[in-house]
One Martini backbone bead per residue (centre of mass of N, CA, C, O) as a GRO file, in nm:
protein
  349
    1MET     BB    1   1.792  10.215   6.250
    2VAL     BB    2   2.060  10.267   6.003
    3ASP     BB    3   2.100  10.299   5.654
    4LEU     BB    4   2.416  10.271   5.478
    5THR     BB    5   2.705  10.389   5.275
    6ILE     BB    6   3.057  10.272   5.279
    7ASP     BB    7   3.252  10.224   5.031
    8GLY     BB    8   3.010  10.018   4.921
    9LYS     BB    9   2.909   9.949   5.214
   10ALA     BB   10   2.687   9.811   5.412
   11VAL     BB   11   2.511   9.978   5.687
   12ASN     BB   12   2.399   9.902   6.038
   13VAL     BB   13   2.293  10.153   6.268
   14PRO     BB   14   2.238  10.346   6.513
   15ALA     BB   15   2.099  10.614   6.600
   16GLY     BB   16   2.364  10.864   6.636
   17THR     BB   17   2.578  10.769   6.475
   18THR     BB   18   2.874  10.810   6.346
   19ILE     BB   19   3.068  10.781   6.075
   20LEU     BB   20   3.316  10.681   6.226
   21GLU     BB   21   3.178  10.449   6.382
   22ALA     BB   22   3.061  10.303   6.135
   23ALA     BB   23   3.334  10.244   6.002
   24GLN     BB   24   3.459  10.081   6.236
   25ASN     BB   25   3.245   9.845   6.225
   26ILE     BB   26   3.382   9.770   5.914
   27GLY     BB   27   3.705   9.840   5.913
   28ILE     BB   28   3.729  10.156   5.872
   29ASP     BB   29   3.995  10.391   5.847
   30ILE     BB   30   3.973  10.708   5.988
   31PRO     BB   31   4.141  10.971   6.015
   32ASN     BB   32   4.273  11.103   6.337
   33LEU     BB   33   4.363  11.353   6.606
   34CYS     BB   34   4.107  11.454   6.810
   35TYR     BB   35   3.985  11.184   6.856
   36ASP     BB   36   3.781  11.036   7.130
   37LYS     BB   37   3.561  10.821   7.281
   38ASP     BB   38   3.603  10.968   7.584
   39LEU     BB   39   3.547  11.241   7.439
   40THR     BB   40   3.460  11.526   7.337
   41VAL     BB   41   3.370  11.655   7.055
   42PHE     BB   42   3.576  11.871   6.847
   43GLY     BB   43   3.657  11.902   6.531
   44GLY     BB   44   3.964  12.041   6.463
   45CYS     BB   45   4.157  11.877   6.251
   46ARG     BB   46   4.001  11.746   5.977
   47MET     BB   47   4.103  11.447   5.902
   48CYS     BB   48   3.793  11.312   5.894
   49VAL     BB   49   3.709  11.382   5.627
   50VAL     BB   50   3.421  11.341   5.410
   51GLU     BB   51   3.218  11.218   5.145
   52VAL     BB   52   2.885  11.335   5.080
   53GLU     BB   53   2.629  11.276   4.902
   54GLY     BB   54   2.491  11.610   4.847
   55ALA     BB   55   2.719  11.760   4.975
   56ARG     BB   56   2.910  12.044   4.951
   57ASN     BB   57   3.081  11.955   5.190
   58LEU     BB   58   3.292  11.836   5.389
   59GLN     BB   59   3.282  11.593   5.652
   60THR     BB   60   3.293  11.525   5.985
   61ALA     BB   61   3.297  11.207   6.111
   62CYS     BB   62   3.297  11.263   6.432
   63SER     BB   63   3.017  11.474   6.410
   64THR     BB   64   2.849  11.307   6.198
   65PRO     BB   65   2.554  11.182   6.156
   66VAL     BB   66   2.364  10.948   6.048
   67ASN     BB   67   2.167  10.871   5.751
   68PRO     BB   68   1.936  10.768   5.558
   69GLY     BB   69   2.104  10.674   5.261
   70MET     BB   70   2.385  10.732   5.299
   71VAL     BB   71   2.680  10.837   5.109
   72VAL     BB   72   3.020  10.733   5.163
   73TRP     BB   73   3.358  10.876   5.121
   74THR     BB   74   3.697  10.821   5.255
   75GLU     BB   75   3.896  10.811   4.958
   76SER     BB   76   3.870  11.038   4.784
   77GLU     BB   77   4.017  11.276   4.604
   78ARG     BB   78   3.911  11.510   4.776
   79VAL     BB   79   3.992  11.396   5.053
   80VAL     BB   80   4.297  11.352   5.008
   81LYS     BB   81   4.360  11.647   4.944
   82ALA     BB   82   4.273  11.761   5.218
   83ARG     BB   83   4.466  11.592   5.397
   84ARG     BB   84   4.728  11.687   5.274
   85MET     BB   85   4.691  11.985   5.346
   86ILE     BB   86   4.676  11.950   5.651
   87LEU     BB   87   4.958  11.826   5.682
   88GLU     BB   88   5.113  12.063   5.555
   89LEU     BB   89   5.022  12.272   5.768
   90LEU     BB   90   5.140  12.128   6.012
   91LEU     BB   91   5.441  12.115   5.905
   92ALA     BB   92   5.490  12.429   5.886
   93ASN     BB   93   5.480  12.407   6.236
   94HIS     BB   94   5.699  12.161   6.247
   95PRO     BB   95   5.933  11.969   6.348
   96SER     BB   96   6.206  11.804   6.152
   97GLU     BB   97   6.280  11.535   6.388
   98CYS     BB   98   6.198  11.225   6.352
   99ILE     BB   99   6.467  11.067   6.391
  100ILE     BB  100   6.487  11.188   6.717
  101CYS     BB  101   6.215  11.134   6.812
  102GLU     BB  102   6.046  10.982   7.076
  103LYS     BB  103   5.776  10.915   6.883
  104THR     BB  104   5.883  10.725   6.701
  105GLY     BB  105   5.636  10.486   6.595
  106ASP     BB  106   5.399  10.675   6.781
  107CYS     BB  107   5.291  10.878   6.543
  108ARG     BB  108   5.028  11.010   6.376
  109LEU     BB  109   5.153  11.219   6.193
  110GLN     BB  110   5.360  11.028   6.070
  111ASP     BB  111   5.162  10.812   5.965
  112TYR     BB  112   4.997  11.006   5.772
  113CYS     BB  113   5.230  11.099   5.600
  114TYR     BB  114   5.291  10.818   5.494
  115ARG     BB  115   5.006  10.745   5.382
  116TYR     BB  116   5.011  11.038   5.191
  117GLY     BB  117   5.306  11.134   5.101
  118VAL     BB  118   5.423  11.346   5.317
  119LYS     BB  119   5.740  11.519   5.332
  120GLU     BB  120   5.647  11.824   5.300
  121SER     BB  121   5.614  12.177   5.305
  122PRO     BB  122   5.504  12.450   5.095
  123TYR     BB  123   5.490  12.614   5.356
  124THR     BB  124   5.604  12.935   5.454
  125GLY     BB  125   5.734  13.075   5.769
  126GLU     BB  126   5.660  13.127   6.066
  127ARG     BB  127   5.770  12.990   6.376
  128ARG     BB  128   5.754  12.832   6.654
  129GLU     BB  129   5.923  12.946   6.975
  130VAL     BB  130   5.919  12.736   7.244
  131GLU     BB  131   5.976  12.651   7.548
  132ILE     BB  132   6.092  12.380   7.709
  133ASP     BB  133   5.951  12.160   7.956
  134ARG     BB  134   6.196  12.019   8.209
  135GLY     BB  135   6.123  12.068   8.532
  136ASN     BB  136   6.054  11.763   8.553
  137HIS     BB  137   6.074  11.393   8.607
  138LEU     BB  138   5.816  11.300   8.408
  139ILE     BB  139   5.742  11.556   8.210
  140GLU     BB  140   5.761  11.658   7.868
  141ARG     BB  141   5.729  11.984   7.708
  142ASP     BB  142   5.661  12.048   7.347
  143PRO     BB  143   5.501  12.300   7.183
  144ASN     BB  144   5.624  12.267   6.888
  145LYS     BB  145   5.465  11.969   6.857
  146CYS     BB  146   5.198  12.094   6.864
  147ILE     BB  147   4.853  12.052   6.703
  148LEU     BB  148   4.589  12.136   6.860
  149CYS     BB  149   4.378  11.895   6.937
  150GLY     BB  150   4.287  11.896   7.269
  151LYS     BB  151   4.316  11.627   7.440
  152CYS     BB  152   4.462  11.723   7.696
  153VAL     BB  153   4.249  11.927   7.784
  154GLN     BB  154   4.006  11.736   7.803
  155VAL     BB  155   4.120  11.523   8.004
  156CYS     BB  156   4.176  11.734   8.230
  157HIS     BB  157   3.874  11.837   8.252
  158ASP     BB  158   3.674  11.579   8.206
  159ILE     BB  159   3.828  11.344   8.367
  160GLN     BB  160   4.013  11.483   8.602
  161VAL     BB  161   3.928  11.773   8.693
  162THR     BB  162   4.179  12.004   8.692
  163GLY     BB  163   4.293  12.237   8.488
  164THR     BB  164   4.606  12.275   8.410
  165ILE     BB  165   4.521  12.307   8.105
  166ASP     BB  166   4.512  12.539   7.812
  167PHE     BB  167   4.409  12.762   7.600
  168VAL     BB  168   4.597  13.027   7.439
  169ASP     BB  169   4.529  13.254   7.256
  170ARG     BB  170   4.559  13.328   6.895
  171GLY     BB  171   4.601  13.171   6.626
  172PHE     BB  172   4.933  13.147   6.581
  173TYR     BB  173   4.953  13.178   6.919
  174THR     BB  174   4.838  12.922   6.984
  175ARG     BB  175   4.828  12.737   7.300
  176VAL     BB  176   4.940  12.503   7.543
  177THR     BB  177   4.896  12.574   7.897
  178THR     BB  178   4.952  12.711   8.192
  179PRO     BB  179   4.917  12.901   8.445
  180TYR     BB  180   5.132  13.153   8.378
  181ASP     BB  181   5.347  12.948   8.262
  182LEU     BB  182   5.392  12.723   8.444
  183PRO     BB  183   5.539  12.474   8.559
  184LEU     BB  184   5.517  12.159   8.620
  185ASN     BB  185   5.346  12.088   8.932
  186THR     BB  186   5.197  12.007   9.242
  187ASP     BB  187   5.022  12.273   9.252
  188ILE     BB  188   4.865  12.201   8.947
  189CYS     BB  189   4.940  11.883   8.943
  190ARG     BB  190   4.890  11.519   8.950
  191PHE     BB  191   5.043  11.329   8.755
  192CYS     BB  192   4.872  11.113   8.577
  193GLY     BB  193   4.929  11.123   8.244
  194GLN     BB  194   4.687  11.156   8.045
  195CYS     BB  195   4.810  11.350   7.836
  196VAL     BB  196   5.026  11.152   7.734
  197GLY     BB  197   4.827  10.921   7.642
  198VAL     BB  198   4.672  11.120   7.410
  199CYS     BB  199   4.910  11.208   7.260
  200PRO     BB  200   4.998  11.204   6.903
  201THR     BB  201   5.275  11.325   6.978
  202GLY     BB  202   5.585  11.486   7.107
  203ALA     BB  203   5.474  11.702   7.321
  204LEU     BB  204   5.432  11.448   7.519
  205ILE     BB  205   5.656  11.301   7.766
  206ASN     BB  206   5.775  11.017   7.909
  207LYS     BB  207   6.080  11.008   8.061
  208GLN     BB  208   6.110  10.691   8.096
  209PHE     BB  209   6.120  10.658   7.756
  210LYS     BB  210   6.373  10.774   7.705
  211GLY     BB  211   6.567  10.606   7.462
  212THR     BB  212   6.304  10.454   7.342
  213ARG     BB  213   6.165  10.230   7.130
  214PRO     BB  214   5.874  10.069   7.068
  215TRP     BB  215   6.017   9.801   6.937
  216GLU     BB  216   6.188   9.746   7.220
  217VAL     BB  217   5.905   9.670   7.346
  218SER     BB  218   5.741   9.484   7.590
  219LYS     BB  219   5.418   9.360   7.708
  220VAL     BB  220   5.272   9.337   8.049
  221ARG     BB  221   5.001   9.233   8.205
  222THR     BB  222   4.868   9.395   8.505
  223THR     BB  223   4.844   9.476   8.853
  224CYS     BB  224   4.821   9.718   9.063
  225PRO     BB  225   4.992   9.763   9.394
  226PHE     BB  226   4.890  10.045   9.543
  227CYS     BB  227   4.589   9.928   9.553
  228GLY     BB  228   4.246   9.793   9.565
  229VAL     BB  229   4.111   9.855   9.286
  230GLY     BB  230   4.255   9.702   9.018
  231CYS     BB  231   4.436   9.811   8.812
  232ASN     BB  232   4.531   9.808   8.479
  233PHE     BB  233   4.849   9.738   8.307
  234ASP     BB  234   5.151   9.799   8.120
  235LEU     BB  235   5.449   9.660   8.109
  236ASN     BB  236   5.757   9.795   8.004
  237VAL     BB  237   6.000   9.591   7.836
  238LYS     BB  238   6.367   9.611   7.852
  239GLU     BB  239   6.593   9.391   7.891
  240GLU     BB  240   6.439   9.275   8.153
  241ARG     BB  241   6.324   9.577   8.210
  242VAL     BB  242   6.141   9.807   8.370
  243ILE     BB  243   6.057  10.140   8.228
  244GLY     BB  244   5.730  10.131   8.234
  245VAL     BB  245   5.391  10.267   8.190
  246THR     BB  246   5.080  10.164   8.033
  247ALA     BB  247   4.778  10.198   7.930
  248THR     BB  248   4.453  10.020   7.893
  249PRO     BB  249   4.139   9.989   7.746
  250GLU     BB  250   4.084   9.684   7.866
  251ALA     BB  251   4.040   9.780   8.143
  252PRO     BB  252   3.772   9.716   8.359
  253VAL     BB  253   3.820   9.947   8.580
  254ASN     BB  254   4.010  10.203   8.435
  255GLY     BB  255   4.117  10.179   8.170
  256ARG     BB  256   4.323  10.467   8.097
  257SER     BB  257   4.334  10.519   8.395
  258LEU     BB  258   4.581  10.689   8.604
  259CYS     BB  259   4.790  10.740   8.848
  260VAL     BB  260   5.090  10.843   8.961
  261LYS     BB  261   5.173  10.567   9.070
  262GLY     BB  262   5.103  10.374   8.835
  263ARG     BB  263   5.264  10.535   8.603
  264PHE     BB  264   5.560  10.627   8.765
  265HIS     BB  265   5.636  10.406   9.016
  266LYS     BB  266   5.873  10.190   8.915
  267ASP     BB  267   6.114  10.242   9.119
  268LEU     BB  268   6.044  10.024   9.337
  269LEU     BB  269   6.161   9.772   9.194
  270TYR     BB  270   6.481   9.909   9.224
  271SER     BB  271   6.506   9.944   9.517
  272PRO     BB  272   6.743   9.914   9.771
  273GLU     BB  273   6.500   9.906  10.005
  274ARG     BB  274   6.392   9.646   9.915
  275ILE     BB  275   6.221   9.366  10.017
  276THR     BB  276   6.293   9.017   9.900
  277THR     BB  277   6.284   8.880  10.187
  278PRO     BB  278   6.238   8.730  10.458
  279LEU     BB  279   6.234   8.842  10.810
  280ILE     BB  280   6.413   8.746  11.112
  281LYS     BB  281   6.451   8.786  11.448
  282ARG     BB  282   6.789   8.750  11.578
  283ASP     BB  283   6.924   8.878  11.840
  284GLY     BB  284   6.813   9.175  11.726
  285GLU     BB  285   6.832   9.061  11.421
  286PHE     BB  286   6.784   9.071  11.090
  287VAL     BB  287   6.716   8.776  10.893
  288GLU     BB  288   6.718   8.571  10.650
  289ALA     BB  289   6.441   8.384  10.498
  290SER     BB  290   6.218   8.166  10.435
  291TRP     BB  291   5.890   8.116  10.384
  292GLU     BB  292   5.866   7.869  10.568
  293GLU     BB  293   5.995   7.995  10.816
  294ALA     BB  294   5.808   8.241  10.845
  295LEU     BB  295   5.535   8.090  10.869
  296GLU     BB  296   5.615   7.917  11.112
  297GLU     BB  297   5.668   8.153  11.303
  298VAL     BB  298   5.385   8.275  11.299
  299ALA     BB  299   5.220   8.025  11.381
  300SER     BB  300   5.363   7.971  11.653
  301ARG     BB  301   5.303   8.246  11.782
  302PHE     BB  302   4.998   8.233  11.766
  303LYS     BB  303   4.960   7.982  11.944
  304VAL     BB  304   5.083   8.094  12.199
  305ILE     BB  305   4.890   8.336  12.237
  306ILE     BB  306   4.617   8.184  12.232
  307ASP     BB  307   4.679   7.985  12.471
  308ARG     BB  308   4.736   8.223  12.679
  309ASP     BB  309   4.511   8.483  12.578
  310GLY     BB  310   4.367   8.445  12.323
  311SER     BB  311   4.234   8.564  12.024
  312ASP     BB  312   4.203   8.879  12.123
  313ALA     BB  313   4.527   8.924  12.127
  314ILE     BB  314   4.472   8.953  11.820
  315ALA     BB  315   4.564   9.159  11.537
  316ALA     BB  316   4.473   9.321  11.218
  317LEU     BB  317   4.659   9.507  10.965
  318SER     BB  318   4.587   9.626  10.668
  319SER     BB  319   4.646   9.696  10.315
  320ALA     BB  320   4.628   9.919  10.040
  321ARG     BB  321   4.838   9.730   9.862
  322CYS     BB  322   4.615   9.546   9.840
  323THR     BB  323   4.382   9.367   9.735
  324ASN     BB  324   4.059   9.296   9.788
  325GLU     BB  325   4.107   8.989   9.805
  326GLU     BB  326   4.332   8.998  10.020
  327ASN     BB  327   4.164   9.144  10.237
  328PHE     BB  328   3.952   8.926  10.260
  329LEU     BB  329   4.140   8.697  10.348
  330MET     BB  330   4.241   8.825  10.605
  331GLN     BB  331   3.966   8.849  10.757
  332LYS     BB  332   3.894   8.550  10.728
  333PHE     BB  333   4.132   8.438  10.886
  334MET     BB  334   4.075   8.586  11.155
  335ARG     BB  335   3.777   8.479  11.202
  336THR     BB  336   3.831   8.160  11.154
  337ALA     BB  337   4.126   8.074  11.242
  338VAL     BB  338   4.166   8.266  11.496
  339GLY     BB  339   3.895   8.414  11.630
  340THR     BB  340   3.863   8.731  11.534
  341ASN     BB  341   3.753   9.094  11.508
  342ASN     BB  342   4.051   9.222  11.489
  343VAL     BB  343   4.000   9.448  11.232
  344ASP     BB  344   4.204   9.646  11.013
  345HIS     BB  345   4.284   9.958  10.819
  346CYS     BB  346   4.485  10.200  10.682
  347ALA     BB  347   4.255  10.360  10.511
  348ARG     BB  348   4.074  10.462  10.755
  349THR     BB  349   4.259  10.727  10.816
   0.00000   0.00000   0.00000
């Protein structure tokens, strides 16, 4: 364990802990744009710089490990001046359209500019003018709003292991893009949406949320119905209608990871082809029925078949869209109540 002081508060943390993690342990928020606890430390944005007594230069809190007796100041005059300059440099090449930006209210760059009173940039010069990629119906990419934090690149390479995007060019011309500047499509991208989830600005947008402000949305935690893994996510509800899905780090199974189905396919909720009530075939036509009628129909048919041909005349095919618990109940029902081992599952194919 290592003892140190942060902003006058004594801290005791395990060796190897970074200054940023140690500060978070005692409730001190150090600004950061490129840091993520689930990603490799990048240290590129420099927003997390802090002053360490005895050190000549400001230190990046996300990548600097604590040392015994270290004295750290996270909001000294020198630190605040450096952070203001970083924000001004970022704004020098960033669109000033916060009023109409889809990320307003959920943008870290905007939050930090407000926190440090940065209204505009004193630096003028050439600005990036890169074409916006609106070519698919799920994700919109605006490279002009990118601050090159690298989080989307890291999550694509390190977590998803897809490599759809990466840094290209150098200096002023550095940007994040796809191979050969191709539009995002299923040939090169899984559309997991991880990049959208980690982006701190409006450079990557889930199109399902366009036209909605964060404060207009309430969130309801639930379990994804697409397979038996049991991923948790938050349904985003506006005016009693689900408009999209966001991941939650509290999810015990999947954390913030979601696949394309879980993150984007809320359209099934309102599909006109969705069956919303049980259907029983009468005289060759399916007609709506109550759950009681449907269950009674199934039970009576089961009894007839078992009495006539035995339990092994019945088989059950379960679904990958059920939870593991529901699949367990299905096979338990077949083995104990019906009395057969004729159990199969669609995922086996």
